[in-house]
N, C-alpha and C positions, 0 to 999 in steps of 0.2 A: 098204524103208528106203534102197535104194541109189539111187531116183529124188528120194533127197530130200535137196539141197544140204547138207550138212555145218554148215555154220554155221545155217543154221535148226531141223536138230537141235540144237546146242550153246544155239542161244535158247531152241529150246523147254525145254531143261535148266534153265536157268537161271530160267525162268519159271514152270517146276513148284516148284521150289527157293523162291524166292520168294513163291510163292502161298501155300504149305503155311506160310513163316515169317509170313504174317500171318496164318493160323489161329489159330498157337501163340501170337503176341502178341498177338492179343486175346483169347482164352484168358485167357492168363496176367493181363491188364490189366483184364479184366472182374472177374477173382475178388479180384483185390489193390484193388478203389477203395474207398475210404470211403464207405459207403452212406449214411451221414447227412451229407456233403457234396454228394455230387450230389444229395440231395434238398432239399438247401438251394439249390445250384444251380437245380434245377426250380420250385423256389417261384419264383425270380426270372422265372422267366420264359426259361431254354434251353432252345432244342429238343434240343441235343444230350443234355443233360441228361436231360432228358424219354424222348427214345429207350432211352438207357444205360438208365435206370430199370425200363423195359417189357421189357428182356433180362431185367435182373437177375431181373423176376419170373416168367420163362418162362426159369427155367436148365436145366431138363430140355430143351427144345427148343434152346437153344444149343448148352450141348455137343454133343447129338447131331448138330447142322449141321458143326461144328469134325471132332468125329470122325470123321464120313463122308468130310468133305473131306478131312481128312489121310489117313484112309485110304489114299482114292482116288488122290489124289497122289502118295503116299509110293513106291506100289505102282506106278503109272505112270514116277514117277522110276527104281525100280529095272528096269524094264522097257527105259526108255531106255537107261540105263548099259549094261546089258547086250548090247542090240544090237548100239549101238555099239563097246564092245568085242569083239564077234564079231566086226563089220564089218572091225576093223582088226586083232585078232591072230588068227582064227580059231573056231571053235567048239572048245574044247580044256577039259578040266574044269580046270584052272589058272586059265584065261583067266575063268571064269564066278563063279571062287572069288576070284579077287582085284577083279574087277567089282563083286560084292556086300559085299566089306570098304570098297570105296572110294566108294559107293553110302549105306554105312550111316553112315560118318565125314562124308561132305557131308550128310546128313540130320542126326546129331546136332551137327554143330559149328553148321550155317549154318541149320537147320529145327525146330532144338528148343533147345539149350541156350541159345545167342546170344539168338533173340528173347524166350526167354519172362526171362531174367536183365534183359534190356533192359523189358520190360513190366513188372515186376513193381518196376523203379526206377524208371518213368513211369506210372505207373497210367492217372492223370486224363490226361495228354498224349495217349494213345495209345486208349483207350479210348471216347474222347468222339468223336473223328473216327470211328474204326473202327465205330462203332454206326450212320452212313449208310449203310454197305454192308453188315453185317451184316443189318440187320432185311430187307432187300428181297429179300437170299439166301434166307431164310427162310422168306421169301413164294413164292418159286418153289421150295423145296426139300420143300415141306408134305407133298407123297404120300410121299416117299423117308422123310422122318424121322418120318412116322406110319406108315408101314408096319414100318419099323424098330421104334419102339417099342412097336408090340404086342408083340415076343416080349420087349423089355427088360422090360415092364411085367408080364408075365407069369411072368417069369420072377424079379424081385424080387418080386412076389406072392407066390412059394412060398418063398422065403424070409424071409417075414415083414416085408422093410421098405417103410415107411411115406415117400409122395413126394406134393410138393408142398407147399402152406401150411400146412398142422396141422402137416407133419413139423419145420417153419422157424419156432423163436422167436425174434423178433429182439428182444424184451425186452431190455433192458440192466439189470442188475443196478445197486445203486446203487456197489458194491467197481470194476464197470468203467466205471462213469462216472468214479469216481474218479481212475481210474488214465490215461482221455481225458483227464482237465483235466490230470495231471501230465504227461502226454505230451505236452502243447498247444504248448512250447517257446517259440517267438516268437510264434506265432500268440496267445495270449493273454498279456494286458498281469499283471506281476507282482498287482497292486492286486486284479483280477479274480480271477487263480488263487487268490489267499487267500481273498476273500470266499465264492467256490464252496468251496473245501475246509472253510472253516468253517458253510457250510450240510449239508454233508454229517455235520460232527460233532453237528450239533443231537440228532440222536436219541440220541447216545452220553454225552455231556455234563448234568448234573443240574443244579436251580435251587440244589442245594447246592453246585455250584462256584463259581457266580459271584455269589452271593446276598454281601449287607451281614450280617457277621455282630451276635449278637445284644449285643455289648458297644460296637458303632460303631454303634447304631444309636440314632438323636436322636428322645427320646421326650417326651411332654409329660403330665406323674401330675397327676390331675384333683384328688386329696386334698391339696396342697400348699396351700399359702395363697394368695390371689387375686394376691399383688404378686408373688408367686413366678411365678407361671404369666405373670405380664403382663409379668413382665422376661425368661423366656424366650422369648417370644413374637417380644420385640423384638429380642432377639437371634439365634434358629434363623437356620439357615442354608436349608433346605429348607421347599419350598411346602405339602408334606403330613408331617403327622405322627404318630406312633401316638399314641393317647392310651388312658390305663391309670389304674386306680384302686388307688393303691398299690404292688405286684408288678408289674413288667412284663408276665408272663402271663395278669394278670387286665383284656386290650385291650378294651376300651369302643366304639371307634369310629376312622376316621381324620377329623383333622381340618387341612381344606383352609386355611392360614394368611390367604389371601386373602380370605376369609368373616370372620374375626376382624377386620378391621382398622377395620371401621366402630364395633366396639362397642369397641376400644379409644380410639378418638376423639371416644365419646359421653362428656358431661359426669356420666351415670349409674353409679351407682353399679354393677359389674358381679358377677357370682356366676358359680363354676363350675359351675351349672346352664347359665348362658346359656350357655356353652362346649359341654357335653353336647348341648344342642338342636342344636347347629352339626355333628354329627359323623356320619358315612355308616359304613355297616356295612361291618366288614371282611371281609378275603375271603382267605380261608384255604388253604393248599394244602401237601401231605405232602412231605417232604425229596428224595424220591426222584424226583419228575418231571421229564421230561426236558426239556431247551427249546424242542425243538419242539412237544411238546405243550402244553408251559406259553403257548407264541404263538400257538397256536389258543385255548386257552383265553383270554386274553385278549382276542383278537378276540371271539370268540363271548360273554363276561361285558362288555365295552365297561370292560374294568379296565385301569390301568396300573400295579398294585402290587401285591401278593400278599405274604401273612403266611405263613413256609414253620415250618411245627411238626411234630415229632418225633412217634412210635406212642403217647408218651404225652400229647399236647396243650400241651407246654412250647414257647415261640417259639423257633428258632432264627436266626432273620433276617430278612432281605427281599430281595426280589427286585422290580426293577422292568422297565417293556418296555425304558430306554434299557439296562441291563444285557444284555440279551438282543442287542438292536441292537449294543451294543458289543463282543457275540463275534463277531457276524457279520463286521459292518465295519471295530472297532478301535476305539480308544480317540479319545473325540471330544476337543478344544483345550480344553474348558473342564472345570473340576473345582471340585469342593465346598474352599472354604478350608481348611487343614490337611492337606488330604491329599496324598500324595506324587507328584510331578510326575513324567511319566512318561519327561521326560529325563535326569531325575535317577538313574535306575530303572535302572544300566548299569554294566558294569567299567569302574574307575579304570585309569589308567594302571599300577598296580602290579597290574593284575589281581585286585583287590577288591572288594567292593559291601558296604554296610551296610545291613541291611536290619531291617524292625522284622517279629518274632516273627510276629505277626495277618496278615501277607502270604499269600496266596493262592498254593499251590505251581504250579496253572496258571498262572499271571502269572509264577513265576519262570524257569521251564522256559522260558515264550512268549520273554520278554524277555530272559534271560538263556542260553538255549540250553545249559541240562541236561536232564538227564534223572532228576530228582529222582521218586520212586513217587508217583502219584497215584491208587494203588487204594485206598486206605485215610483217612487225616485228609486234609485239605482244606488246611490251614495248615502253613507251616513249624513254629509250636510245637507243633502238634501230631504232626506226624512227628518229632520231635526226643524228646519225649516218646514217646513209643510206641518208639520203640529205644531209650531208657536207660532206661525203666521206671522213675524216679522223675523227680521236681525237682530239676534239677541247680544245682550252685552258678555264680558265674562262671567263665569262663576252661577251663571243659570244651571241648574239639575233637575230633572225629570226624569222618569221611571214607565220605560217600556216592555211590557211582560217580560217581568220578573228581573229586570236589567236597569241600574241606576246609570244616567247617561252625565256627565259634567262635563258644560263645554269650558274650554279652560282655555283657549284663545281663539280671539276672531280678526280677521284681516281681509281688507280689500272685499265689504261685503259679503262674504262667506267666514265659515265655520272654519276653522284650522286645524284646531287640536281638540280633542276630546278624551275623559278619562272614563272608562267602563269600568262600573263594580258590579261582583257578581254576585248575588242575592243567596 
């Protein structure tokens, strides 16, 4: 060592620490990478991303290379610092102890902690360029890595630990995917994020949550006089009507209003039988069907409207394809006449909101940012009746989850209007 200039030895020391830092920062950056983002970059043709993906698919070999290299580099660094200390201060036990402490400090600060913190902070910026260096090194070190891994695999086998692709399940659960969307931050526009989150909820929301209740369904009673039927057809708001005989549970089919326009313009006498010939077969579904399943059913059966029935076969309401789409993307700008406008359904300046009792609890929670329970009744009227266990008189108030609800009007054994107060 005495024949080697001091500056060369110091330069070698700095080089060893820097190379060790390179392996440490590369290891942390590779492990901290967003694999899905790298796959996206690889599909777009990024060569660095393609090489990085290859390295991630051979993690055991990459880690072996990095650990072998770091171990050798740290050993060489320790030996060099010890030699410099002995040459400068003599072969004393205290000198060796101090030299060991100094080299440990240098390695911990400059070759371990600092590089790994930087690698974890900027994984993509570091891992992609580093991949160009690590892959050739893996090819050069193949014999050494293979020899070391012989003993590693044997030890892991004795311990009953499986390695390789079979041991790594890269599938993402819906909950994990939902968390990724929530943590997307500025990378995902708020509207797109809302749609994606609504998609995840389709399997937990049933058709009963988004249906048009039975009392609000526009139907056509074919047992009525023909003049009343004509008047109802001329003034109806919808293109499709549920046709029934007398009581609403006796549904005979679905009538497309456009198909009867020609009948209404004819001079010949029209009978209820003419309308019955135009009916299409009704499509019934149970009330506990989730929206995702129902969306698939609509697609498979080429239907757009379904009648919801309970376990006794009685009509509960109806759901359309538009209802499910609105659940995913939000309400459309158009609405049926007489329906509550979305921009009027909000808190006023005095932090109150006047609502119909038949309003959906999910709509109330979504638009007013409340947390009313939705695991039982689906409407505000149903929730209040369940809590009160009685049909209340007007001006009764109660508090549910930091929201005061005042019953304003009761009509026909149901709560017609309520006023909400935000706390």
